[in-house]
A tleap script that builds the chain and sets N, CA, C and O, in Angstrom:
source leaprc.protein.ff14SB
mol = sequence {
  NMET GLN TRP LEU ILE ALA THR LEU LEU MET
  PHE THR LEU ASN ALA GLY ALA ALA GLU ILE
  LYS THR PRO ASP LEU SER PHE SER ASN GLY
  ILE VAL GLY TYR MET GLN TRP GLU LYS VAL
  PRO SER LEU ILE GLU ALA ALA VAL LEU VAL
  ALA ARG PHE GLU ASP ILE ASN GLY GLU PRO
  ALA THR ASP ILE GLU SER LEU ASP VAL SER
  VAL LEU MET VAL SER MET GLY HIE GLY THR
  MET PRO PRO VAL ILE GLU PRO LEU LEU ASP
  GLU SER GLY VAL ALA THR PRO GLY ALA TYR
  ARG ILE SER GLU ILE TYR PHE PHE MET ILE
  GLY ASP TRP GLN VAL ARG PHE LYS LEU LYS
  PHE LYS ASP GLY PHE THR GLU ALA LYS ASP
  PHE LEU CYS GLN VAL GLU ASN ARG CHIE
}
set mol.1.N position { 42.283 10.215 19.319 }
set mol.1.CA position { 43.027 8.729 18.982 }
set mol.1.C position { 41.856 8.022 19.655 }
set mol.1.O position { 41.120 7.191 19.122 }
set mol.2.N position { 41.794 8.482 20.924 }
set mol.2.CA position { 40.827 7.478 22.192 }
set mol.2.C position { 39.319 7.950 21.395 }
set mol.2.O position { 38.349 7.244 21.670 }
set mol.3.N position { 39.156 8.810 20.676 }
set mol.3.CA position { 37.774 9.129 20.090 }
set mol.3.C position { 37.323 7.849 19.495 }
set mol.3.O position { 36.264 7.248 19.678 }
set mol.4.N position { 38.512 7.500 18.620 }
set mol.4.CA position { 38.252 6.967 17.306 }
set mol.4.C position { 37.676 5.394 18.119 }
set mol.4.O position { 36.534 4.935 18.156 }
set mol.5.N position { 38.910 4.868 18.684 }
set mol.5.CA position { 39.098 3.653 19.136 }
set mol.5.C position { 37.380 3.651 19.802 }
set mol.5.O position { 36.412 3.088 19.290 }
set mol.6.N position { 37.407 4.452 21.055 }
set mol.6.CA position { 35.747 4.354 21.114 }
set mol.6.C position { 34.442 4.300 20.487 }
set mol.6.O position { 33.389 3.671 20.586 }
set mol.7.N position { 34.967 5.238 19.790 }
set mol.7.CA position { 33.467 4.910 18.613 }
set mol.7.C position { 33.613 3.597 18.145 }
set mol.7.O position { 32.553 2.976 18.205 }
set mol.8.N position { 34.658 2.893 17.653 }
set mol.8.CA position { 35.094 1.746 17.039 }
set mol.8.C position { 34.132 0.506 17.974 }
set mol.8.O position { 33.503 -0.459 17.539 }
set mol.9.N position { 34.281 0.887 19.107 }
set mol.9.CA position { 33.994 -0.253 20.324 }
set mol.9.C position { 32.567 -0.332 20.241 }
set mol.9.O position { 31.955 -1.369 19.986 }
set mol.10.N position { 31.945 1.014 20.504 }
set mol.10.CA position { 30.912 1.151 20.305 }
set mol.10.C position { 29.738 0.831 19.033 }
set mol.10.O position { 28.528 0.603 19.052 }
set mol.11.N position { 30.603 0.924 18.115 }
set mol.11.CA position { 30.098 0.061 16.882 }
set mol.11.C position { 30.008 -1.522 16.671 }
set mol.11.O position { 29.169 -2.226 16.108 }
set mol.12.N position { 31.002 -1.758 17.229 }
set mol.12.CA position { 31.274 -3.069 17.521 }
set mol.12.C position { 30.292 -4.018 18.459 }
set mol.12.O position { 29.659 -5.031 18.162 }
set mol.13.N position { 30.410 -3.306 19.688 }
set mol.13.CA position { 29.361 -3.654 20.954 }
set mol.13.C position { 27.858 -3.515 20.262 }
set mol.13.O position { 26.992 -4.223 20.777 }
set mol.14.N position { 27.412 -2.571 19.011 }
set mol.14.CA position { 26.270 -2.411 19.396 }
set mol.14.C position { 26.078 -3.289 17.868 }
set mol.14.O position { 24.910 -3.217 17.487 }
set mol.15.N position { 26.752 -3.890 17.164 }
set mol.15.CA position { 26.460 -4.520 16.123 }
set mol.15.C position { 25.200 -5.182 16.059 }
set mol.15.O position { 24.602 -5.073 14.988 }
set mol.16.N position { 24.538 -6.000 17.181 }
set mol.16.CA position { 23.842 -6.957 17.235 }
set mol.16.C position { 22.456 -6.027 17.420 }
set mol.16.O position { 21.310 -6.456 17.284 }
set mol.17.N position { 22.787 -4.820 17.721 }
set mol.17.CA position { 21.286 -3.995 18.567 }
set mol.17.C position { 20.538 -3.196 16.914 }
set mol.17.O position { 20.882 -2.918 15.766 }
set mol.18.N position { 19.268 -3.117 17.883 }
set mol.18.CA position { 18.598 -2.755 16.139 }
set mol.18.C position { 18.748 -1.300 15.450 }
set mol.18.O position { 18.827 -0.302 16.167 }
set mol.19.N position { 18.776 -1.231 14.433 }
set mol.19.CA position { 19.214 -0.547 13.093 }
set mol.19.C position { 18.632 0.951 13.531 }
set mol.19.O position { 17.578 0.988 14.167 }
set mol.20.N position { 19.304 2.154 13.198 }
set mol.20.CA position { 19.360 3.387 13.867 }
set mol.20.C position { 18.468 3.782 12.259 }
set mol.20.O position { 19.066 3.531 11.212 }
set mol.21.N position { 17.103 4.371 12.204 }
set mol.21.CA position { 16.945 4.504 10.794 }
set mol.21.C position { 17.157 6.107 10.580 }
set mol.21.O position { 16.956 6.771 11.597 }
set mol.22.N position { 17.489 6.743 9.544 }
set mol.22.CA position { 17.680 8.378 9.330 }
set mol.22.C position { 16.728 8.641 8.261 }
set mol.22.O position { 16.898 8.224 7.115 }
set mol.23.N position { 15.709 9.342 8.640 }
set mol.23.CA position { 14.464 9.493 7.864 }
set mol.23.C position { 14.937 10.212 6.715 }
set mol.23.O position { 15.910 10.966 6.685 }
set mol.24.N position { 14.099 9.889 5.691 }
set mol.24.CA position { 14.324 10.561 4.119 }
set mol.24.C position { 13.720 12.071 3.874 }
set mol.24.O position { 14.069 12.813 2.956 }
set mol.25.N position { 12.860 12.339 4.763 }
set mol.25.CA position { 12.046 13.236 4.689 }
set mol.25.C position { 11.575 13.344 5.822 }
set mol.25.O position { 11.174 12.341 6.413 }
set mol.26.N position { 11.498 15.012 6.574 }
set mol.26.CA position { 11.482 15.715 8.144 }
set mol.26.C position { 10.153 16.684 7.580 }
set mol.26.O position { 10.103 17.212 6.469 }
set mol.27.N position { 9.129 16.762 8.623 }
set mol.27.CA position { 8.046 17.533 8.340 }
set mol.27.C position { 7.884 18.287 9.353 }
set mol.27.O position { 8.275 17.804 10.416 }
set mol.28.N position { 7.223 19.804 9.401 }
set mol.28.CA position { 7.816 20.475 10.366 }
set mol.28.C position { 6.480 20.118 11.558 }
set mol.28.O position { 6.191 21.021 12.342 }
set mol.29.N position { 5.756 18.856 11.632 }
set mol.29.CA position { 4.820 19.046 12.498 }
set mol.29.C position { 5.666 17.338 13.308 }
set mol.29.O position { 5.208 16.787 14.309 }
set mol.30.N position { 6.676 16.939 12.673 }
set mol.30.CA position { 6.799 15.783 13.584 }
set mol.30.C position { 7.102 14.409 12.914 }
set mol.30.O position { 7.890 13.514 13.219 }
set mol.31.N position { 6.026 14.575 11.692 }
set mol.31.CA position { 6.478 13.526 10.714 }
set mol.31.C position { 7.041 13.377 9.917 }
set mol.31.O position { 6.932 14.282 9.089 }
set mol.32.N position { 8.210 12.000 9.459 }
set mol.32.CA position { 9.511 11.592 9.589 }
set mol.32.C position { 8.681 10.468 8.290 }
set mol.32.O position { 7.596 9.890 8.351 }
set mol.33.N position { 9.640 10.491 7.278 }
set mol.33.CA position { 9.032 9.216 5.863 }
set mol.33.C position { 10.508 9.256 5.223 }
set mol.33.O position { 11.325 10.097 4.848 }
set mol.34.N position { 10.357 7.658 5.330 }
set mol.34.CA position { 11.216 6.654 4.626 }
set mol.34.C position { 10.833 5.847 3.901 }
set mol.34.O position { 9.963 4.997 4.090 }
set mol.35.N position { 11.901 6.192 2.368 }
set mol.35.CA position { 11.556 5.910 1.131 }
set mol.35.C position { 11.837 4.452 0.674 }
set mol.35.O position { 12.525 4.290 1.682 }
set mol.36.N position { 11.900 3.522 0.195 }
set mol.36.CA position { 12.140 2.579 -0.148 }
set mol.36.C position { 11.714 2.172 -1.513 }
set mol.36.O position { 10.527 2.049 -1.814 }
set mol.37.N position { 13.013 1.900 -2.593 }
set mol.37.CA position { 12.438 1.737 -3.850 }
set mol.37.C position { 12.733 -0.087 -4.042 }
set mol.37.O position { 13.690 -0.856 -3.943 }
set mol.38.N position { 10.977 -0.177 -4.435 }
set mol.38.CA position { 10.655 -1.853 -4.758 }
set mol.38.C position { 11.348 -1.862 -6.046 }
set mol.38.O position { 11.977 -2.919 -6.087 }
set mol.39.N position { 11.551 -1.134 -7.208 }
set mol.39.CA position { 11.826 -1.104 -8.432 }
set mol.39.C position { 12.801 -0.048 -8.809 }
set mol.39.O position { 12.198 0.992 -9.077 }
set mol.40.N position { 13.777 0.035 -8.899 }
set mol.40.CA position { 14.590 1.530 -8.822 }
set mol.40.C position { 14.758 1.866 -10.169 }
set mol.40.O position { 14.722 1.240 -11.229 }
set mol.41.N position { 15.045 3.582 -9.680 }
set mol.41.CA position { 14.677 4.097 -11.010 }
set mol.41.C position { 15.894 3.646 -12.224 }
set mol.41.O position { 17.084 3.354 -12.112 }
set mol.42.N position { 14.897 3.754 -13.504 }
set mol.42.CA position { 15.195 3.281 -14.390 }
set mol.42.C position { 14.613 3.842 -15.521 }
set mol.42.O position { 13.566 4.453 -15.304 }
set mol.43.N position { 15.107 3.791 -16.962 }
set mol.43.CA position { 14.790 4.272 -18.074 }
set mol.43.C position { 13.989 3.233 -18.998 }
set mol.43.O position { 13.283 3.469 -19.978 }
set mol.44.N position { 14.263 2.192 -18.479 }
set mol.44.CA position { 13.257 0.772 -19.639 }
set mol.44.C position { 12.297 0.730 -18.726 }
set mol.44.O position { 11.338 0.702 -19.497 }
set mol.45.N position { 11.727 0.699 -17.434 }
set mol.45.CA position { 10.879 0.692 -16.801 }
set mol.45.C position { 10.099 1.189 -16.196 }
set mol.45.O position { 10.790 2.071 -15.685 }
set mol.46.N position { 8.714 1.399 -15.654 }
set mol.46.CA position { 8.356 2.427 -14.116 }
set mol.46.C position { 9.108 2.029 -13.114 }
set mol.46.O position { 9.608 0.911 -12.987 }
set mol.47.N position { 9.184 2.804 -12.496 }
set mol.47.CA position { 9.894 2.291 -10.944 }
set mol.47.C position { 8.805 2.778 -10.126 }
set mol.47.O position { 7.931 3.629 -10.287 }
set mol.48.N position { 9.225 1.730 -8.907 }
set mol.48.CA position { 8.086 1.695 -7.612 }
set mol.48.C position { 8.681 2.109 -6.421 }
set mol.48.O position { 9.673 1.501 -6.020 }
set mol.49.N position { 8.187 3.135 -5.737 }
set mol.49.CA position { 8.943 3.844 -4.539 }
set mol.49.C position { 7.627 3.463 -3.318 }
set mol.49.O position { 6.499 3.914 -3.519 }
set mol.50.N position { 7.912 2.628 -2.110 }
set mol.50.CA position { 7.271 2.484 -0.847 }
set mol.50.C position { 7.550 3.530 -0.139 }
set mol.50.O position { 8.740 3.828 -0.238 }
set mol.51.N position { 6.881 4.287 0.610 }
set mol.51.CA position { 6.841 5.087 1.174 }
set mol.51.C position { 6.171 5.306 2.714 }
set mol.51.O position { 4.960 5.443 2.887 }
set mol.52.N position { 7.073 5.312 3.691 }
set mol.52.CA position { 6.364 4.867 4.956 }
set mol.52.C position { 6.663 6.336 6.287 }
set mol.52.O position { 7.687 6.744 6.835 }
set mol.53.N position { 5.336 6.717 6.364 }
set mol.53.CA position { 5.449 7.717 7.047 }
set mol.53.C position { 5.095 7.549 8.884 }
set mol.53.O position { 4.088 7.014 9.348 }
set mol.54.N position { 6.174 8.138 9.641 }
set mol.54.CA position { 5.728 7.792 11.280 }
set mol.54.C position { 5.663 8.981 11.759 }
set mol.54.O position { 6.153 9.940 11.164 }
set mol.55.N position { 5.122 9.066 12.763 }
set mol.55.CA position { 5.148 9.951 14.115 }
set mol.55.C position { 6.097 10.389 14.895 }
set mol.55.O position { 7.070 9.636 14.940 }
set mol.56.N position { 6.191 11.704 15.772 }
set mol.56.CA position { 7.596 11.269 16.641 }
set mol.56.C position { 7.831 10.215 17.427 }
set mol.56.O position { 8.965 10.071 17.884 }
set mol.57.N position { 6.967 9.433 17.682 }
set mol.57.CA position { 6.892 7.971 18.631 }
set mol.57.C position { 7.713 7.033 17.744 }
set mol.57.O position { 8.432 6.207 18.306 }
set mol.58.N position { 7.674 7.084 16.486 }
set mol.58.CA position { 7.558 6.207 15.800 }
set mol.58.C position { 6.611 4.976 15.442 }
set mol.58.O position { 6.614 3.787 15.122 }
set mol.59.N position { 5.758 6.128 15.728 }
set mol.59.CA position { 4.429 4.708 15.198 }
set mol.59.C position { 4.252 5.532 13.809 }
set mol.59.O position { 4.637 6.548 13.231 }
set mol.60.N position { 3.263 4.209 13.644 }
set mol.60.CA position { 2.894 5.055 12.091 }
set mol.60.C position { 1.690 5.947 12.068 }
set mol.60.O position { 0.715 5.876 12.816 }
set mol.61.N position { 1.974 7.064 10.792 }
set mol.61.CA position { 1.146 7.866 10.912 }
set mol.61.C position { -0.157 8.070 10.416 }
set mol.61.O position { -0.479 8.279 9.246 }
set mol.62.N position { -1.032 7.973 11.628 }
set mol.62.CA position { -2.345 7.808 11.181 }
set mol.62.C position { -3.568 8.775 10.641 }
set mol.62.O position { -4.737 8.551 10.326 }
set mol.63.N position { -2.293 10.598 10.705 }
set mol.63.CA position { -3.263 11.889 10.974 }
set mol.63.C position { -3.333 12.533 9.654 }
set mol.63.O position { -4.038 13.523 9.456 }
set mol.64.N position { -2.360 11.790 8.444 }
set mol.64.CA position { -2.477 11.774 6.929 }
set mol.64.C position { -3.968 11.984 6.367 }
set mol.64.O position { -4.801 11.082 6.460 }
set mol.65.N position { -4.263 13.254 5.766 }
set mol.65.CA position { -5.716 13.263 5.458 }
set mol.65.C position { -5.523 12.751 3.489 }
set mol.65.O position { -6.383 12.238 2.774 }
set mol.66.N position { -4.275 13.098 3.174 }
set mol.66.CA position { -4.079 12.674 1.603 }
set mol.66.C position { -2.617 12.754 1.216 }
set mol.66.O position { -1.733 13.341 1.841 }
set mol.67.N position { -2.504 12.095 0.123 }
set mol.67.CA position { -0.883 12.408 -0.231 }
set mol.67.C position { -0.949 12.781 -1.615 }
set mol.67.O position { -1.696 12.106 -2.324 }
set mol.68.N position { -0.315 13.722 -2.131 }
set mol.68.CA position { 0.044 14.107 -3.482 }
set mol.68.C position { 1.528 13.681 -4.129 }
set mol.68.O position { 2.469 14.104 -3.457 }
set mol.69.N position { 1.773 13.171 -4.922 }
set mol.69.CA position { 3.247 12.637 -5.605 }
set mol.69.C position { 3.243 13.654 -6.699 }
set mol.69.O position { 2.152 14.078 -7.081 }
set mol.70.N position { 4.468 14.138 -7.304 }
set mol.70.CA position { 4.878 14.709 -8.338 }
set mol.70.C position { 6.209 14.220 -8.517 }
set mol.70.O position { 6.689 13.484 -7.655 }
set mol.71.N position { 6.914 14.565 -9.611 }
set mol.71.CA position { 7.908 13.909 -10.372 }
set mol.71.C position { 8.588 14.760 -11.185 }
set mol.71.O position { 8.268 15.052 -12.337 }
set mol.72.N position { 9.874 15.302 -10.353 }
set mol.72.CA position { 10.513 16.906 -11.166 }
set mol.72.C position { 11.475 16.597 -11.941 }
set mol.72.O position { 12.067 15.593 -11.544 }
set mol.73.N position { 11.902 17.061 -12.928 }
set mol.73.CA position { 13.783 17.007 -13.071 }
set mol.73.C position { 13.537 18.340 -13.160 }
set mol.73.O position { 12.755 18.801 -13.992 }
set mol.74.N position { 14.249 19.126 -12.226 }
set mol.74.CA position { 14.410 20.497 -12.335 }
set mol.74.C position { 15.317 21.306 -13.313 }
set mol.74.O position { 15.150 22.355 -13.936 }
set mol.75.N position { 16.395 20.368 -13.200 }
set mol.75.CA position { 17.351 21.116 -14.407 }
set mol.75.C position { 16.596 21.139 -15.452 }
set mol.75.O position { 16.799 22.245 -15.953 }
set mol.76.N position { 15.968 20.670 -15.979 }
set mol.76.CA position { 15.320 20.547 -17.156 }
set mol.76.C position { 13.792 21.197 -17.418 }
set mol.76.O position { 13.327 21.302 -18.553 }
set mol.77.N position { 13.058 21.630 -16.171 }
set mol.77.CA position { 12.289 22.619 -16.125 }
set mol.77.C position { 10.973 21.339 -16.522 }
set mol.77.O position { 10.014 22.003 -16.916 }
set mol.78.N position { 10.673 20.134 -16.552 }
set mol.78.CA position { 9.662 19.554 -16.487 }
set mol.78.C position { 9.569 18.102 -15.976 }
set mol.78.O position { 10.569 17.394 -15.848 }
set mol.79.N position { 8.406 17.725 -15.712 }
set mol.79.CA position { 7.862 16.795 -15.003 }
set mol.79.C position { 7.205 15.715 -15.541 }
set mol.79.O position { 6.707 16.019 -16.625 }
set mol.80.N position { 6.929 14.156 -15.101 }
set mol.80.CA position { 6.582 13.542 -15.680 }
set mol.80.C position { 5.060 13.172 -15.395 }
set mol.80.O position { 4.531 13.990 -14.643 }
set mol.81.N position { 4.319 12.251 -15.768 }
set mol.81.CA position { 3.120 11.967 -15.717 }
set mol.81.C position { 2.842 11.793 -13.559 }
set mol.81.O position { 3.610 11.473 -12.651 }
set mol.82.N position { 1.632 12.136 -13.593 }
set mol.82.CA position { 1.291 11.763 -12.313 }
set mol.82.C position { 1.494 10.142 -11.654 }
set mol.82.O position { 0.552 9.386 -11.893 }
set mol.83.N position { 2.481 9.652 -10.968 }
set mol.83.CA position { 2.264 8.314 -10.725 }
set mol.83.C position { 0.960 7.736 -9.763 }
set mol.83.O position { 0.107 8.488 -9.292 }
set mol.84.N position { 0.982 6.292 -9.575 }
set mol.84.CA position { -0.401 5.913 -9.314 }
set mol.84.C position { 0.138 5.794 -7.542 }
set mol.84.O position { 1.182 5.187 -7.300 }
set mol.85.N position { -0.576 6.347 -6.540 }
set mol.85.CA position { -0.600 6.292 -5.326 }
set mol.85.C position { -1.487 5.176 -4.492 }
set mol.85.O position { -2.676 5.171 -4.811 }
set mol.86.N position { -1.192 4.462 -3.723 }
set mol.86.CA position { -2.057 3.485 -3.109 }
set mol.86.C position { -1.569 2.884 -1.871 }
set mol.86.O position { -0.366 2.742 -1.651 }
set mol.87.N position { -2.687 2.453 -0.885 }
set mol.87.CA position { -1.991 2.610 0.689 }
set mol.87.C position { -1.334 1.144 0.120 }
set mol.87.O position { -1.773 0.475 -0.816 }
set mol.88.N position { -0.084 0.835 1.016 }
set mol.88.CA position { 0.331 -0.470 1.307 }
set mol.88.C position { -0.573 -1.439 1.636 }
set mol.88.O position { -1.436 -1.259 2.495 }
set mol.89.N position { -0.419 -2.628 0.912 }
set mol.89.CA position { -1.314 -3.251 1.936 }
set mol.89.C position { -0.006 -4.612 2.241 }
set mol.89.O position { 0.876 -5.189 1.605 }
set mol.90.N position { -0.656 -4.613 3.768 }
set mol.90.CA position { -0.080 -6.149 4.335 }
set mol.90.C position { -0.287 -7.373 3.944 }
set mol.90.O position { -1.068 -7.303 2.995 }
set mol.91.N position { -0.027 -8.400 4.146 }
set mol.91.CA position { -0.188 -10.025 3.313 }
set mol.91.C position { -1.258 -10.434 3.506 }
set mol.91.O position { -1.444 -11.472 2.871 }
set mol.92.N position { -2.451 -9.995 4.338 }
set mol.92.CA position { -3.595 -10.291 4.383 }
set mol.92.C position { -4.291 -9.206 3.785 }
set mol.92.O position { -5.476 -9.149 4.115 }
set mol.93.N position { -3.831 -8.188 2.874 }
set mol.93.CA position { -4.426 -7.450 1.783 }
set mol.93.C position { -4.912 -6.052 2.930 }
set mol.93.O position { -5.575 -5.171 2.383 }
set mol.94.N position { -4.686 -5.912 4.026 }
set mol.94.CA position { -5.104 -4.833 5.031 }
set mol.94.C position { -4.033 -3.295 4.209 }
set mol.94.O position { -2.986 -3.292 3.562 }
set mol.95.N position { -4.923 -2.239 4.650 }
set mol.95.CA position { -3.827 -1.187 4.403 }
set mol.95.C position { -2.868 -0.987 5.665 }
set mol.95.O position { -3.360 -1.200 6.773 }
set mol.96.N position { -1.906 -0.702 5.597 }
set mol.96.CA position { -0.706 -0.388 6.224 }
set mol.96.C position { -1.043 0.832 6.676 }
set mol.96.O position { -1.532 1.533 5.790 }
set mol.97.N position { -0.956 1.361 7.774 }
set mol.97.CA position { -1.432 3.186 8.256 }
set mol.97.C position { 0.167 3.219 8.162 }
set mol.97.O position { 1.103 2.533 8.573 }
set mol.98.N position { -0.073 4.733 7.170 }
set mol.98.CA position { 0.955 5.560 7.050 }
set mol.98.C position { 1.937 5.071 6.248 }
set mol.98.O position { 3.149 5.241 6.377 }
set mol.99.N position { 1.203 4.291 5.191 }
set mol.99.CA position { 2.443 3.458 3.912 }
set mol.99.C position { 1.406 3.462 2.977 }
set mol.99.O position { 0.218 3.146 3.046 }
set mol.100.N position { 2.609 4.182 1.487 }
set mol.100.CA position { 1.980 4.027 0.696 }
set mol.100.C position { 2.921 3.525 -0.275 }
set mol.100.O position { 4.122 3.623 -0.025 }
set mol.101.N position { 2.442 2.885 -1.586 }
set mol.101.CA position { 3.102 2.187 -2.623 }
set mol.101.C position { 2.820 3.055 -4.190 }
set mol.101.O position { 1.790 3.050 -4.864 }
set mol.102.N position { 4.124 3.766 -4.459 }
set mol.102.CA position { 3.887 4.889 -5.379 }
set mol.102.C position { 4.307 3.662 -6.884 }
set mol.102.O position { 4.986 2.638 -6.803 }
set mol.103.N position { 3.844 4.056 -7.744 }
set mol.103.CA position { 4.035 3.144 -8.851 }
set mol.103.C position { 3.909 3.851 -9.941 }
set mol.103.O position { 3.872 5.079 -9.856 }
set mol.104.N position { 3.819 3.205 -11.168 }
set mol.104.CA position { 4.380 3.823 -12.302 }
set mol.104.C position { 4.884 5.117 -12.685 }
set mol.104.O position { 4.323 5.995 -13.341 }
set mol.105.N position { 5.946 5.095 -12.208 }
set mol.105.CA position { 6.923 6.580 -12.008 }
set mol.105.C position { 7.787 6.031 -12.972 }
set mol.105.O position { 8.327 4.926 -13.009 }
set mol.106.N position { 7.832 7.064 -13.811 }
set mol.106.CA position { 8.361 7.253 -15.222 }
set mol.106.C position { 9.153 8.030 -15.519 }
set mol.106.O position { 8.651 9.054 -15.982 }
set mol.107.N position { 11.009 8.020 -15.429 }
set mol.107.CA position { 12.123 8.814 -15.959 }
set mol.107.C position { 12.391 7.901 -16.864 }
set mol.107.O position { 12.679 6.712 -17.005 }
set mol.108.N position { 12.057 9.568 -17.821 }
set mol.108.CA position { 12.569 9.178 -19.790 }
set mol.108.C position { 14.043 9.941 -19.718 }
set mol.108.O position { 14.458 9.918 -20.876 }
set mol.109.N position { 14.871 10.505 -18.999 }
set mol.109.CA position { 15.868 11.110 -18.838 }
set mol.109.C position { 16.829 10.439 -17.435 }
set mol.109.O position { 16.529 9.996 -16.327 }
set mol.110.N position { 17.995 10.635 -18.126 }
set mol.110.CA position { 19.093 10.247 -16.887 }
set mol.110.C position { 19.561 11.336 -16.163 }
set mol.110.O position { 19.707 12.309 -16.902 }
set mol.111.N position { 19.754 11.477 -15.401 }
set mol.111.CA position { 20.304 12.418 -14.392 }
set mol.111.C position { 19.304 12.785 -12.947 }
set mol.111.O position { 18.396 12.016 -12.632 }
set mol.112.N position { 19.561 13.867 -12.255 }
set mol.112.CA position { 19.183 14.161 -10.925 }
set mol.112.C position { 17.201 14.471 -10.989 }
set mol.112.O position { 16.763 15.387 -11.685 }
set mol.113.N position { 16.576 13.865 -10.443 }
set mol.113.CA position { 15.085 13.726 -10.068 }
set mol.113.C position { 14.549 13.839 -8.716 }
set mol.113.O position { 14.798 12.984 -7.866 }
set mol.114.N position { 13.657 15.093 -8.430 }
set mol.114.CA position { 12.796 15.099 -7.320 }
set mol.114.C position { 11.537 14.082 -7.628 }
set mol.114.O position { 11.125 13.744 -8.738 }
set mol.115.N position { 11.049 13.695 -6.352 }
set mol.115.CA position { 9.654 13.159 -5.987 }
set mol.115.C position { 9.287 14.010 -5.173 }
set mol.115.O position { 10.027 14.283 -4.227 }
set mol.116.N position { 7.906 14.717 -5.354 }
set mol.116.CA position { 7.859 15.837 -4.076 }
set mol.116.C position { 6.406 14.986 -3.487 }
set mol.116.O position { 5.518 14.395 -4.102 }
set mol.117.N position { 6.606 15.207 -2.172 }
set mol.117.CA position { 5.575 14.440 -1.221 }
set mol.117.C position { 4.619 15.782 -0.761 }
set mol.117.O position { 5.306 16.584 -0.129 }
set mol.118.N position { 3.573 16.105 -0.883 }
set mol.118.CA position { 2.537 17.029 -0.411 }
set mol.118.C position { 1.383 16.132 0.468 }
set mol.118.O position { 0.278 15.769 0.066 }
set mol.119.N position { 1.970 15.909 1.724 }
set mol.119.CA position { 1.027 15.336 2.979 }
set mol.119.C position { -0.015 16.718 3.037 }
set mol.119.O position { 0.374 17.740 2.471 }
set mol.120.N position { -1.396 16.713 3.765 }
set mol.120.CA position { -2.442 16.895 3.784 }
set mol.120.C position { -2.970 16.407 5.022 }
set mol.120.O position { -3.780 15.480 4.991 }
set mol.121.N position { -2.587 16.952 6.187 }
set mol.121.CA position { -3.078 16.075 7.408 }
set mol.121.C position { -4.513 16.344 7.839 }
set mol.121.O position { -5.195 17.253 7.366 }
set mol.122.N position { -4.935 15.465 8.798 }
set mol.122.CA position { -6.511 15.957 9.359 }
set mol.122.C position { -6.739 17.259 9.810 }
set mol.122.O position { -7.848 17.730 9.557 }
set mol.123.N position { -5.999 17.893 10.376 }
set mol.123.CA position { -5.935 19.046 10.854 }
set mol.123.C position { -5.924 20.099 10.155 }
set mol.123.O position { -5.776 21.220 10.642 }
set mol.124.N position { -6.101 19.830 8.767 }
set mol.124.CA position { -5.590 21.235 7.731 }
set mol.124.C position { -4.677 21.369 7.541 }
set mol.124.O position { -4.570 22.050 6.521 }
set mol.125.N position { -3.514 21.031 8.060 }
set mol.125.CA position { -1.900 21.305 7.425 }
set mol.125.C position { -1.392 20.838 6.745 }
set mol.125.O position { -1.016 19.733 7.134 }
set mol.126.N position { -1.100 21.093 5.739 }
set mol.126.CA position { -0.434 20.786 4.513 }
set mol.126.C position { 1.300 21.362 4.317 }
set mol.126.O position { 1.759 22.504 4.293 }
set mol.127.N position { 1.837 20.265 4.222 }
set mol.127.CA position { 3.534 20.540 3.511 }
set mol.127.C position { 4.326 20.068 2.500 }
set mol.127.O position { 4.377 18.845 2.625 }
set mol.128.N position { 4.983 20.442 1.539 }
set mol.128.CA position { 5.341 19.576 0.919 }
set mol.128.C position { 6.921 19.349 1.087 }
set mol.128.O position { 7.541 20.278 1.604 }
set mol.129.N position { 7.641 18.191 0.694 }
set mol.129.CA position { 9.100 17.932 0.892 }
set mol.129.C position { 9.640 16.903 -0.254 }
set mol.129.O position { 9.040 15.918 -0.683 }
set mol.130.N position { 10.689 17.294 -0.569 }
set mol.130.CA position { 11.224 16.609 -2.044 }
set mol.130.C position { 12.186 15.523 -1.509 }
set mol.130.O position { 13.090 15.770 -0.710 }
set mol.131.N position { 11.910 14.281 -2.025 }
set mol.131.CA position { 12.784 13.129 -1.808 }
set mol.131.C position { 14.066 13.116 -3.252 }
set mol.131.O position { 13.668 12.936 -4.403 }
set mol.132.N position { 14.948 13.243 -3.069 }
set mol.132.CA position { 15.846 13.211 -4.445 }
set mol.132.C position { 16.253 11.928 -4.897 }
set mol.132.O position { 16.526 11.024 -4.107 }
set mol.133.N position { 16.313 11.787 -6.309 }
set mol.133.CA position { 16.987 10.669 -6.643 }
set mol.133.C position { 18.045 10.573 -8.070 }
set mol.133.O position { 18.265 11.612 -8.692 }
set mol.134.N position { 18.526 9.556 -8.419 }
set mol.134.CA position { 19.413 9.458 -9.468 }
set mol.134.C position { 18.911 8.372 -10.717 }
set mol.134.O position { 18.608 7.179 -10.732 }
set mol.135.N position { 18.975 9.196 -11.498 }
set mol.135.CA position { 18.546 7.950 -12.597 }
set mol.135.C position { 19.644 7.747 -12.949 }
set mol.135.O position { 20.443 8.658 -12.731 }
set mol.136.N position { 20.215 6.354 -13.708 }
set mol.136.CA position { 21.645 6.016 -14.262 }
set mol.136.C position { 20.732 5.127 -15.479 }
set mol.136.O position { 19.619 4.623 -15.630 }
set mol.137.N position { 21.818 5.289 -16.094 }
set mol.137.CA position { 21.391 4.133 -17.324 }
set mol.137.C position { 21.803 2.149 -16.981 }
set mol.137.O position { 22.690 1.296 -16.965 }
set mol.138.N position { 20.602 2.374 -16.806 }
set mol.138.CA position { 20.428 0.416 -15.848 }
set mol.138.C position { 20.111 -0.060 -17.057 }
set mol.138.O position { 19.688 0.633 -17.982 }
set mol.139.N position { 20.305 -1.260 -17.091 }
set mol.139.CA position { 19.898 -1.911 -18.266 }
set mol.139.C position { 19.260 -3.445 -17.583 }
set mol.139.O position { 18.796 -4.308 -18.329 }
savepdb mol mol.pdb
quit
């Protein structure tokens, strides 16, 4: 009971503190990825996903040489057309380091999908990680 009270008190005291982020993807070289839907998965229009990658210090990952993204519905054994991958631009039109806008993601069935991120780093290291999503029948 004391543990519960202490935990609730900690959350109450930290309500104004900075939000703790939990990465959606973690790579073995310490890079982490945070995903945010700009347009949620839908059967009626293309989805758009923003991916931000950071190093172990929380700084934008600047050592990514290339990013490949594929969209798969593993349970049915098929994927979709490759999405469009572009650097994420800030308000002045400058590319944001370590950030990408993935658009034209077409989901054509309800169910579980995986968005596979394959990163190649400047040192030659390559690794793929999957971001899972659920497509529902939204109108």
